[in-house]
N, C-alpha and C positions, 0 to 999 in steps of 0.2 A: 028597499026603497026608504024605509024609515031611517035607516042608518045614514043614507046619503043626505036626507033632509037635515038630520041633526048635525052633520058635518058642515053643511053650508051655513046653517044658522051660527054655528061656532065661529066660522071664518068671518062672517059679517060682524059679529060681536067684537071681534078683535080689531077690526078696521075702524071702529068708531073713535073720534078724538076724545081725549081726556079733558075734564073740566076741573077748574080750581074749586077746592071745597068752599063751601059757603062761609063758614066762620072766619077763615083767613081773608077772604075777599072783603068782608065787611071791615076788617081792621085796617086795611090799606087806605091811606088818604089820597084820593085821586085829584085834589085841588092844589096844584102847584103854583107858588107866588115867585115869579122870576126876579122881581125887584129886590126882594130880600136876599136872594142868592147873590146878586151882583154886589150888593153892599157888603155882604160877608166876604166875598172874594176880594173886594177892594181893601177892606180892613186888614185882611190877611196879608195882602201885598204890602200895605204900609208897615205892618208889623215886621214883616221880613226885611224890608228896606231899612227900617230903624235898627234892627239887629245887625244888619250887614254894615251899616255905618259905624255902629259901636265897635264891631269887630275890627274894622279898618283902623279906627282910632287906637284901639288896644295894640294892634300890630305895629302901628307907627310909634307908639310909646315904647313898646318892647325894643324895637330897633334902635330908637334913640338911646335907651338905657344900655343896650349892648354896646353901642358905639362909645358911650361914656366910659363903661367898664374897660373897653379895649384901650382907650386913651390913658386911663389910670394905670392899667397894667404896663403899657409901654413906658409911661413915666417912671414907674417903679423899676423896670428893667434898666432903663437908662441910668437911673440913680445908682443901681447896684453895680453896673459896669464902671461907672465913674469911681465908685468906692473901691472896686478891685484894682483899677488902674492906679489910684492914689496909693493903695496899700503896697502894690508891687513897686511903685516908685520909691516909697519910703523904705522898703526892704532893701532895694538895691543901694540906696543912699547909705543905709545902716551898714551894709556889707562893705561898701567902699570905705566908710569911715573906720570900721574895725580892721580892714586890710591895711589901710594906711597907718593906723596905730600899731599894728603888729609889725609892719615893716620898719617903723621907727624903733620899736623895741629890739628887733633883730639887729638892725644896724648899730644900735647903741650897745647891744651885747657883744657884737663883733669888735666894736671899737674898744670896749673894756677888755676883751680877751687879748687883742693885739697890744694894748697898753700893758697888761699884766705880763705878757710874754716878753715885751721889750724891757720892762723893769726887771723881770727875772733874769733875762740875759745880761743886762747891765750889772745886776748884782753878782752874777756868776763871774763876769769878767773882772769886776772889782775885787772879788775874793781871790780870783786866780792871780791877778796882778799883785795883790797884797801878799799872797803866798809865795810867789816868785821873788818878790822883794825880800821877804824874810829869809828865803833860801839863799839868796845872794849874800845877804848880810851874814848869815851863819857860815857860809863858805868862806867869806872874807876873814871872819874871826878864826876859823879853823886854819887857814893859810898863815895868818899872823902867828898863831901858836906854833905851827910847824917851823916857821922861820926862826922863831925865838929859841927853839930848842934843837936847832940843826946840829949843834956840836955833840949832842947826846944821841945822835941818830942810830949809831951802831948798837949801843947798849940797849936803847929802847926797842929796837927791832928784834934783838935776841929775846928780850923779856916777853914781848907780845907773841913771838913765834911759839914760845913754850906755852903760852896761855891758849893759843889756837889748838895745839896738840892735846891739851888737857880738857877740851870740850866745855869751856865756860859758856853757858847759855846766855848769861847776862851781857857778855861782850858782843855777841852776835846781834842782839836786838838794838844796840845803839849804833845807828848808821852814820850819824854825822857829828854828834856832840859829846860822845863818850870821852872822859878825861881820866887818866890814870895818875894817882898821886906819886910823888917822887919818893925815893928811898931815904933812909935816915941819914946817909952820908951827904946827900944833896940838900938836905933841909937847912944846912948852915949857910947856903948861898943867900944873898940879899933878896933875890927874886925867886919865888916859888914856881919852878918849872913843872909843866904837865906833858904827858906823853901824847903823841898824835893819836887820832881816832883809830879804832880797830878796823873800821871799814877800809881805810886807806891801806893799812897793812895787808888785810885780806885780799884786796884788789891787786896789790903788788905781788903777793904770793901767787895769785891765780895767773898773773902775767908770766911769772917765772916758770910756770908749768909748761909753757911753750906748746899749748894745744893748737891744732890747726885752726886757721881762721875760716869760719863758714862762708865768708864773702870772698875768699881768695883761694880758688881751686888749686893754684900752684903750690900751696902749703899742705894740701891733703896727703895723707899717708896711705900705704897699702893696708890690707885687712889685718895681717899678722902684726905689723908694727903698731898700727893704731890700737889693736886689741891689747897688746902688752902695755902701751902707754896709759890707756884708760883704766886698766886693772891695777895700777899702782896704788898702794894705800894712801900715799900723800895726795894723789890726784882726787881720790874719793873724799878725803877729809876736807881739803880746801874747797872743792866743789860743793860739799854739804854746807859749809859756812857761807859761801856766796849765795846759794839758793835759799838758805834760811833768811839771809838779809833781804833778798828780793821779796820773798813771800811773807816775811815777818812772822814766821812760824817755826817753833822748835818742838819736836815730839819724837817718839820712838821710830817714826817712819822717815826721818830725815835722810839717813843713808840710802834708803830705798829710793827716795825721790832723786837723790844725786845720781844713782845708777841709771835711773830712767832718763835723766838729762844727758848723761854721757852716752847712753845707748842711741840717742838721737844723732850724735856725731857719726856713729857707725852707720846708722840708717841713711844719713845724708851722703856720706862719702863712699860707702860700700853697699849700695842698695841690693846688688845682685847676690851678695853673700847673706844678707839679712832677710830680705823679703823674697817670698816664693814666686809671686807673679805681679810684676809691676804694671801689667795691663789691666788688672782688676781695679774696679772703682775704689774699693775699700783701702787697698794698699797704696794706690796712687794718692788718695786723699791723705793717708797717714804720712807719706813721704813729703808731700807739699806742706803739711802742717808742721813737720819737723824742721823743714827749711825755713819757713816763716818764723817759727818760734826762735830758732838759733840766730836768725838775722836780727830780731828784736832784742835778744839777749846780748848780742855784740853791740848793738846801738846803745843799750842801757849802760854797759860797762864803759863805753867811750864817752858817754854824756856826763861822767862824774865831774862835779865841780862846775858845771855849766847850767845855764837856764834851760828848763825843760827836762831835767833829770827825773823829776817825780812823774811827769807824764810818760816818759819812756819806761820807767819801772812798771807803771800800771798797765801799759800796753803789753809789756812782756808777761806780766802775771796773767792777763786775760788769754794771751796766746798759749801760755803754759797750761792753763786749765783745759783749753780746747785740745791740745796735744795729748795731755794726760788721759782724757776721756777716750780719745781714739786709740791710744796705746794700750790702755787696759782692756778695751773691747777686743783689739787685735790679739793681745796676749791671752785673753780668756778663751778665744776661739782656738788658738794653738794648744792651750792647756786642755781644753775639752776634747780636742782630737786625740791628744796623747793619752788622756784618761780613758777615752773610748777604746783605743787600741790596747791599752794595758788590761782593761776589763775583758775584752774579747780573748786576749792571750791567756788570762787567768782562767776563763771559762773552759777554753780548749784544754789547758793543762789539767784542770780539775777533772774533766771528762776522761782524759787519758789516764789519770791516776786511778779512777774508779774501774776503768776497763782492765788495767794491768792487775789490780788487786783481785778482780773477779776471775781472771784467767790463770792466776798463779796459785789458786787454791789456798788462800789465806796467807801467802808469803808477802809480808808487808815491807820488805827491805827496799824494793823499788818505790813503793808507795811513800815510804818515809823520806826518800830523797826528793821525790816530787813535792811532798808536803813542805819541805824546807824551801824549795823554790817558790812555792805558793805563798809562804809566809813572807819571803823577801819582797815579792811583787806587791803583796798587800801592804807591807810597811812603806814601800815607795809610793804606792797609790795614796795612802793616808798623808804622806808628807807633801805630795803635790796638790791633792784636791781636798784633803781634810775629811770630815765626816760625810759631806755630801758625796764624795767619790765612793766611800764605803757603802753608803746607802744605794748608790747606783749599781755597785757590784752585787749587793744582796738582791736587788730586783732582777738583775741579769741571771743570777743563779736560780732564783725562783722561777723565772720564765723558762729556762732550759729544763729545769726539773719537771715543770708542769707539762712540757711538750713530749716527754718520754713516757712509756708505759709504766716503768718503775716509779717515775715521778708522780704519775696520776695515782698509783696505789698508795704512795706515801701521803699524798694530799688527802685521800679518802680516810687514811688512818688518822691524820691530823685533825679531821673533823670530830673525831670521838674525843670528848674532853677528858676522859679518865685515862687515856693511854697516850700522853704527849711524848714526843721524842726527847732524848736527853739534852739535845741542843736547845730545845724550847724551854726545858726546865732550868737550864743554866742561865738562859737569857731573861727569864721571867721571875727569877728568884727574888727580885727586889719589888715585885708588884703583888699586892694582896687585895682582898675584897674591900678593905676599908679605904684604899686609895682609888679604887676603880670609879667611884662616883665623881670624885674631883677630876679625874682624867677625862671621863666621858663628857662632863659638863663643858669642857673647853672646846669640844668638837660638835656637840649636838646642836642642830638647828632648832629654830623656834617651834617647828611642828613635829619634832621627835623627842620623846623622853629618853633618859639614860637607859632604861630597861629596853625600850624598843631598839635603840641604836646597838646595844650589846647583842640583842637577839638577831638583828639583821647581819651583823658582822660575823656571827658564828655560822649562820645558815647560808649566807651568800658571800663566797670568797671575793667576788668581783663587785661587791656593794660599794656604791659611791654616792656622795651627796650631789644634789642638783639644785639649780635655782628654783625657789618656791614660786609656783604659778597658781593663781586661784582657779577654782573650778568654774565650769561654764555658768553655774547658777550665780556665782559671785563675780561675774565679769566686770561689774562696776568698779571693783577694787583695782583691777588692772587698768581700766580706762582713766580712773582718777590719778593713778601713778604716772601714766603716760602724759596726761595733761599737765600735771605738776612739773614733770621733768622738762617738757617742752617749754613751759612758761619760764622755768629757771634759766635754761640756756638761751632763750630769747632775750631775757633780761641782761644776761652777760653779753650777748652780741650787741645789744643796744648800747650798753655802757662802753664797750670797746669802740664802737663806731663813733660815739659821741666824745671819745677821748677821756672818759672817766675810768681809765685803767687802774688807777691807784686805789679805787674802792673795791673792785672785784677780784683783783689778782692775789693779794695777800691771803684771803680765806681759801681760795682754790689751791694755792701752793702749799699752804699749811695742811689742808686735807690730803693732798697727794703725798706730801712728805710723811704724814702720819701713817697712811696706808702702806707706803713702801717700807717704812721702818718696821711695821707689824709683820712683814714677811721675812725679816732678817733677824738673826740672832744678835742681841745687844753685845757691844764690845768688839765686834769684828771690824775688819778694815772696810768692808762694804757699808756697814752701818755708819761708820764715821764719814765715809765719802758721801753718803746720801745727806747726812746732816750738814756737811760743808757745802755740797753742791746746791742745796736748796736752803741756804741760810736766809732766814726771814729778815733778819736785821739788815743784811747786805742788800737784799732785794728791795727793802723799804727805802734804803738810801738811794738806790738806783732810780726808784720811782720818784722820789723827791727831787732828784736832779734831772728827770726826764731823759734818762739814758737806758732805761730798762728795755731789753729785747725779749719779747714774749716768745718769738719763734725759736730763739736760742735756748730758752728754758725748756720749751716743749721738746726740742730735739734731745736735750740732756736727759729728760725724763724717759723718753722712748729708748735711748741708748741704755740707760740703767735697767729698764724693764726687759729689754732684749737680752741682757746678760743674766737676768734672774728667772725669766719665765721658762716654761716647758717648751720643747720644740714644736708642739702642736699649736702654740700661740704665735709662731714666727710670722705666719701669713697675716694675722691680724695686726701685728706690729708694722709690717711693711705697708699694709693698707693705710694705716694711720699716718705713716711717713709721707705718703703720696698726697695727703690733704694739706700740704704746707701753705696753700693759699686760703685755707679756711681754718684759722686757729680754734674757733669755737667748736667746730666739728671734731678737731683733733682732741680737744680737752674732753669732749663727750666720749670719744672712743677710748681715751685713757682711763676714764672712770669705769667704763664697762670692762676693759681689760683688767683693771685692778680687782674688780669683783670676780672675774674668772680666775685670776691668779690666786686669790684668797681661797676660792673653792678648790683649785688644784692642790694647794698646800694642805687644806683640811683633809682631802681625800688621801693624800700621801701619808699624812699622820695617822689616818684611820687604818690604812693598810699596814703600817708599822705597828699599830696597836693590836691588831688581830692575833699576832703570835703570843704576846703576854696575856691576852684575854682567854685563850683556849683552855688553859688548865683550871681556871676558876669560873668559867662562864656558867656551868651547870649549877654550882653551888650559889653563885650570885643570883641567878634567876629563881632558884628554889627559895632562897631567903627573902627575896623581894615579894614573891607570891605569898609566902607565909605571913609576911608583915601586912599585906593587904587583906588577907583573910582575918587575921587577928584584930585589925582595926575596923572591920566591918565594911571596907570599901567594896568588896565583891563577895557574894555568896557562892555556893556550889550547887545551886538549885538546878540550873540547866545541865551541868555536868552530870549530876546524879540521874536526872531524867534521861539524858542521852545514853548513858551506860546501862541503865535499867531496861530501856527498850531493846538494846542489843542483847542483853542477857535473856530477856523474855523470848526474843525470836529464836535464839540458839537453843534454849531449853525446850521450846515447842518442837523444833526440828528433831532434837534428840528424843523427845517423847514419841514422835511419830515413827521414828526408826525403831523404837523399842516399845511397842504398845503393850506387850505382856510383861514388861519390866523383868526381862531375863537377866540383864546385867545388873551389877551392883550400882547403887545410887551415885557413889563417888566416881565410878567409871563412866557413867552416862552424862555427868555434868560437863559442860564446856569449860575449857581452861580460861585463866585470866587473859592470856595473850590472845586467844581466839575471840573473846568478847571485845577486847580493845580494838583488834584489827577489823572485826565486823562493824563496830561502831564507826571507825574512822572511814572505811570505804563506803559505808552507807551514806555518809554526808556528801561524798562526791557524786554518787550515782543518783541522788534524788533529783527530780525535775525542777523543784523550786529553787530560785536563786538564793544563794547563801548570803546572808547579811549578818551583822553583828548580833542582832536579836535572836537569830536562829542557831547561833554557834554556842558551844559550851564555853564557860569562863576561861578554861585553860587554853583556848584557841583565840583569845581576844587579840593577841599580838600577831596573829596570822590570818586576819580577815582578808586582806588583799591577796595573800598567797593562796588561801583556800579557794577564793573566787577564781583565780587563775587556774588552779588545778581542776576545778569543776568545769570551766570552759574547755580546757584541753581534754578532759574526760569525755565530754559530750562531742567534741570535734572528732576524736578517735572513733567513737561509736557511730557517728553520722557517716564518716568516710568509709568505715568497714561495711555499713549497711548499704551505701550507694555502690560500693565495689561488688558486693554480692548481687545487687540488682543488675549491674552491668554484665556480670558473668552469666546470669540467667537469661538475659535478652540476646546474647550473641556469643560468638566464639573468639573473643579477644585473647591475645597471648598474655603470658604472665608479665612480660616486660611492659606491654601496653597498659595493663592494669596497675602496675607499680607507678608508671608515669602519670596515669590518671589520678592515682592517690595523691601524688605530690601536688598536682594542679588543684585538686579539691581542697587540700589543706590550705593552699594559698588563697583560694577563692573564699573560704570560710572566714579568713582573717579580714576580708574586705567587707565593710558594713553595707556596701551597695549591692552585694550579691543577692540575687533572687532565685526562686525555684526554677524559673525559666533558664537562667544561666547554667545552673547545675545540670539540668536536663539536656541542654544543648551540648555541654561538654561530654556527657555520657553518650549522646547520639553520635558525636564525632568519633569516639573511641570504638563503639560497637560497629559502626559502618552503616551502609545503606539500609534504610528501613522504610516500610510502607507508611503512608500518612497515619493510618489508624494505629500502628504500633508506636509511632512517635507520640501520639496523644496518650497512649497507654503508659509510655515511659514517664511523661510529665505527671500523669495522675499518680503513678506508683512512687515517684520521687516525693511528691507532696505528701503522700500517705506515709512513706517510710520515715520522713523526718519528724513525724509526730511521736511524742513520747509514749503514746498509747499503742503504737503499732507493734505487732507481734515480732517482726524482724528486728526493730529497734530495741525492744525489750530483751530479746534473746542475745543480741550482740552486746548490749549494755551489761548483762550478767557475765558474759565471757570476758569483757574488758576488766570488770571488777574482780573476776576470779584470777586473772593474770596479775593484777596489782596486789591482791591479797597473797598470792603465792610468792611474789617477790618479797613482800614484807616478812613472811614466815621464814623463808629460806635465806634471806639477806642477799639474794642474787636473782638476776632475771631468769625467767623460765627458759627451757630448751627450745630449739627450733621445732622439735616434734610437737610440743604442746601448742606453740603458736600456729603451726600449720593445721593441726587437728581442729582448732577453733576458728579457722578461716581468717586469721589475722596476720598472715605472712606479709601482706602488702603494706601494712602500717607498723611494721616491727620497730623501725628506728624511732618514730615519734612516740610509740607506746613505751619503748624501753627508756627513753629520756624522761618521760613523765613518771614512770614507775620508780626510777632511781631518785628523782627529786622527792617523791612522796616518801620513799624509804628513809631518806635523810631526815625529813621532818619527823617521821614517826619515831625513829631512834632517839632523836633529841627529846621529844616529848616523854618517852618512856623514862629517860634518865632524870628529867626535871620533875615530873609529876607522878612518878611511880608510886610513892607512898599514898597519895590521895586516891589514885586509880585503884590500887589494891584494896583499900578500905571500902570504897564504894562497891566494887565488884563482889567482894566477900559478903557484904551485907545483902546485896541483891541475890546472890546464889543461895544464901541462907533463907531468905524469904520465899524463893521459889521451891526449895526443897520442902519447907514446912507446908 
């Protein structure tokens, strides 16, 4: 019960309302004044209204300011637009003014040019009329003299005929005004009479020859009758005088030119007997040129004593020059064909002679008879083609000799400088080491020294000079050269298009003439023909008279180059001919061709120089190296270190084979040759790239060659290792592996080849493989190509062993050795590499043997001690 009462009391206590505490209630002011509140509210409203009005005023002022700024900005924009329009208007006006001024200048220049051309033409016509007038007066005076002395005609004719037969050169040069003094018997007459001009007599004598008229086919003769008539001495002598008068030229080739002129009669009247194929463009052009030239020749003879005789002579001279060029080109082709046939016959006869001597056991009777025939052919060959034909014969004999097994053996013997053939000794007896520097200096390009050039000629029989091209690092040099060349020919093109040909042509012709003459021996007929055909004074006269034909000059240059260049350049010549509508491009091609022809000539001379160089090459290199050593230019530090390392390796191997020193010391030591061979092969088998800094001083001339040997050494090793890998992964046949080896060698030469390419080629050879085995092949290929791989190292040692054995025995190893080392599928490549290395090693032994022996001897002494 008590608990229930307590619970009820608690509930009642909770339900009682709470009251405000007394202290807080006292603080609250319960007397509110409503009037004060209204006043305060009213004042607040007024304050807010005042602020609102001020804000409205501010907004209005801001808007007004913004409108003002907008108006100012619009005014500025309008002003700027007006300024731009005014500037554009001024610019257009300025352009129009300059255009109008330029137009006036151009029109003025055209007017001046036309005036100058008209004046020049009038001056030419005036001079021509004056010249014709003088010629007519001269002819009148000549006829008066002839009439005055008509009674002495027979006596004077006999005297002048004798003078013609005695080849007086002075009489041939006087075409119209030559006067011969009277004899002592005639001096007593009151009037001093003079003989008629020699040209009138020569012309009359030429008429008396009764040659067929080129313009009258009814007077033409048959081949035999015409040949007999033209070969008469009198015909040749009189024709020589006539042609000398036309050309105003007397020299040792006068009779030759007369025969060429008379040949044109036979070519015109009997073309089927003279020309082989009238349908060919060349021979048809030659026939037309002969017909045109003879027609002008007849016109000139008939124009004697009439106005226009000089113009007729000049027209004939021009036609004669054109015909002479075509005739010499046609004749040279026939002569070249004859020389080629004679060389082929000589080679066959020489081969027959060698075969007969070999089969008759030393009986040389038949060989002597054949040798007499060979001597006769050689003499005829020299008479027809000169030294150039003999040089071609020598090249043909060398080519045939090199293509036979005996010839190859002879060439290998010729590489050895100390055992030259007797023929080489006789041909080189006039060359010594003192002259060699001067000879080589004439052929060495700027990037090769005399010593390097001599070294390359001995080690590389097919060595030839090439145009120097800068490396990739210095590509700027090539670009500068191309830009300069393009600018040069653009300038020439611009001058030709503008008509300023007189300023650019003479230097070009002079340069071309100089280059052509540098390719010909001075004093020869071709040398004189080039000088005459590109006569700078004559060309300058043509330029001054505005009658120069640049296309004709270009064709003459191309014809001359075609008769001089090697057959390999014929296509380039023809390509240049087809550009006749672009003379500037033709000139550019001509300069490039001249560069190539100069290079061809230099290489030909170098090939001829190799034979006299062989007997003295070793001594020459040895003396040059000794001079560099004595002058301090090169030390032997690297060479000593290189040979000392080889000596140390071989001595260690010998010590391991004889740990108890059972053999004597001198028997256990490696030989000098073994140390040198080990040192040489170790350079090729090392994985580091060979550079000049890593090579001994004695191999400085062979840096490029040693790098090639190292690349080929590594290529042989890689291919052998990959073939071994392919053999282990499948059952490919021996032929398939050999074909795979050829493909791998080709792929390794391509810089874009990757490991995936090599693995894919091996997969195709091996056959169908599971995917996991294909991945294994790729991993094995990548691993095998590493220099640290066991298989690669093994095959590298085997390749080095084969090369070292070749050097020791001076011949390639047997097939059994190749097969036992697993290298049968790379035999041909490895044999070629080994033989090239053998050649270089033999040469180095001969040149540097004294220094090598001293260094190796000291090294062996140090190791023994």
